[in-house]
C-alpha positions in Angstrom: 28.2 -14.5 13.4 29.0 -16.4 10.1 27.6 -13.5 8.2 30.0 -10.9 9.9 32.9 -13.1 9.2 32.1 -13.2 5.5 31.9 -9.4 5.5 35.4 -9.0 7.0 36.9 -11.3 4.4 35.2 -9.3 1.7 36.6 -6.1 3.1 40.1 -7.4 3.6 40.0 -8.6 0.0 38.8 -5.2 -1.4 41.6 -3.5 0.5 44.3 -5.9 -0.9 42.9 -5.4 -4.4 42.9 -1.5 -4.2 46.6 -1.8 -2.9 47.6 -3.9 -5.7 45.9 -1.6 -8.1 47.7 1.3 -6.7 51.1 -0.3 -6.8 50.9 -1.4 -10.5 49.7 2.1 -11.5 52.8 3.7 -9.8 55.1 1.4 -11.5 53.7 2.1 -14.9 53.8 5.9 -14.5 57.5 5.6 -13.3 58.4 3.5 -16.1 56.9 5.9 -18.8 58.4 9.0 -17.2 61.9 7.5 -17.3 61.7 6.4 -20.9 59.9 9.3 -22.3 62.9 11.8 -22.6 65.2 9.2 -24.3 62.5 8.5 -26.9 61.9 12.3 -27.7 65.6 13.0 -27.9 66.0 9.9 -30.4 63.3 11.3 -32.6 64.6 14.8 -32.6 68.1 13.8 -33.6 67.0 11.7 -36.5 64.0 13.9 -37.7 64.1 16.5 -40.5 65.2 19.2 -38.1 68.8 17.7 -38.1 71.7 19.9 -39.3 72.5 19.2 -42.9 75.9 17.9 -43.8 78.5 20.3 -45.0 78.8 20.6 -48.7 81.8 19.1 -50.4 84.1 21.6 -52.1 84.4 21.1 -55.8 87.9 20.4 -57.3 89.3 23.5 -59.2 89.0 22.9 -63.1 92.1 22.1 -65.0 94.3 24.9 -66.3 95.1 25.1 -70.1 98.6 26.2 -71.4 99.9 27.6 -74.6 103.5 27.2 -75.7 105.2 30.1 -77.5 108.7 30.8 -78.9 110.1 34.1 -77.6 112.9 35.4 -79.8 114.9 38.5 -80.7 116.0 41.0 -78.2 115.2 39.2 -74.9 117.7 38.1 -72.3 116.5 34.4 -72.4 115.2 33.4 -76.0 113.4 30.1 -76.1 110.2 28.1 -75.9 108.1 28.7 -72.9 104.7 27.4 -71.7 102.4 30.0 -70.1 98.8 29.8 -69.0 95.9 30.2 -71.5 94.8 33.8 -71.7 98.5 35.2 -71.0 99.6 38.2 -73.0 102.8 39.0 -75.0 104.1 40.9 -72.1 104.0 37.8 -69.9 106.0 35.8 -72.4 108.7 38.6 -72.5 108.9 38.6 -68.7 109.4 34.8 -68.7 112.1 35.1 -71.2 114.1 37.5 -68.9 112.9 40.8 -70.2 114.2 42.8 -73.1 117.8 43.8 -73.9 119.0 47.4 -74.2 118.8 47.2 -78.1 115.0 46.2 -77.9 112.5 48.2 -79.9 109.7 47.5 -77.4 107.3 49.9 -79.0 107.1 47.8 -82.1 105.6 45.0 -79.9 101.8 44.8 -78.9 102.4 43.8 -75.3 98.8 43.5 -74.6 97.9 41.2 -77.4 96.9 37.6 -76.1 99.1 34.7 -77.0 98.2 31.9 -79.3 99.5 28.3 -79.1 102.6 27.9 -81.3 103.0 31.7 -81.8 106.5 33.3 -82.2 106.9 36.5 -80.0 109.6 38.4 -81.8 111.1 41.5 -80.1 112.9 43.5 -82.9 116.1 45.7 -82.4 116.1 49.3 -82.7 117.0 50.6 -86.2 119.8 53.2 -86.9 123.4 53.6 -85.8 122.8 51.7 -82.6 122.0 48.6 -84.5 124.3 49.1 -87.4 126.6 46.3 -86.2 124.1 43.5 -86.3 120.9 42.4 -87.9 117.9 44.7 -87.7 115.7 42.4 -86.0 117.7 39.7 -84.4 116.2 37.3 -86.6 117.1 35.7 -89.9 118.1 37.3 -93.0 115.3 38.9 -95.0 114.2 41.4 -92.1 112.7 44.7 -93.2 115.1 47.7 -93.2 114.3 51.3 -92.7 114.5 51.9 -96.4 113.1 48.6 -97.7 109.6 47.9 -96.5 108.2 44.4 -97.1 105.7 43.8 -99.9 102.8 41.9 -98.5 101.9 40.5 -101.9 105.4 39.2 -102.8 107.1 38.6 -99.5 107.9 35.1 -98.3 106.7 33.6 -95.2 110.3 34.0 -93.8 110.5 37.6 -94.7 106.9 38.2 -93.1 108.1 36.2 -90.0 110.8 38.8 -89.4 108.3 41.6 -88.9 107.9 42.8 -85.4 104.9 40.9 -83.6 104.2 38.6 -86.6 105.9 35.1 -86.0 105.9 32.0 -88.2 102.3 31.0 -87.7 100.9 34.6 -88.5 103.2 34.8 -91.5 101.8 31.6 -92.9 98.2 33.0 -92.4 99.1 36.2 -94.5 100.5 34.0 -97.2 97.3 31.8 -97.1 95.1 34.9 -97.0 96.6 36.4 -100.3 96.4 33.2 -102.0 92.7 32.7 -101.2 91.6 36.3 -101.4 93.9 38.0 -103.8 96.6 40.4 -103.3 96.3 43.2 -100.4 95.3 46.6 -101.4 95.7 48.2 -98.1 97.9 47.4 -95.0 94.6 47.7 -93.0 93.3 44.4 -94.6 95.7 42.8 -92.1 92.9 43.0 -89.7 91.3 40.1 -91.2 94.3 37.9 -90.3 93.6 36.1 -86.8 96.3 37.3 -84.4 96.7 40.8 -86.0 94.8 43.7 -84.2 94.8 47.5 -84.7 97.8 47.9 -82.5 100.1 45.5 -84.6 98.8 47.1 -87.7 99.9 50.5 -86.5 103.4 49.1 -85.6 103.6 47.5 -89.1 102.8 50.6 -91.0 105.9 52.0 -92.6 107.5 48.4 -92.5 105.1 46.9 -95.1 103.4 47.9 -98.2 100.3 46.4 -100.3 
């Protein structure tokens, strides 16, 4: 009888142990399944697969300007500031456009503007302009019968030529002082700011 009692106690202890192990295993599995998705989501949000931040737009570069003097046969003569790369036609528009007396064909409208340049729109020559100055500029402007001599004209006389201006006039004087007298009107192509179109407009108004 004592041996049977001992066997029953061992059996009860074994059953209790099995129940305890089963309970602990169930708790551990339930805890892992509850924490699993949260851990995976956290890793996915912080990993290399996360969407990149939107790029920051760069600030536009600063805009340069040129200052020019628009004179002659325009509605609002004066000094104007225009964007870098603007053309002579833009300066004339800013000055209100040309008057009825303007000889617009004597101006190279497509020429780029240079800082400090004078844009001079001359008046038409002939009876329509007989009552006033030939170019709307200072005295010394060329007439239909007295072309300007590139080798003897002053800077003021050269300034009165259509499309020349004070800056370009000074460059013409400096060029002939450095390189000698002009032998051809086409040599004006060596002067910065004077292109083929301006030379074509000056032919007949200047002589070497």
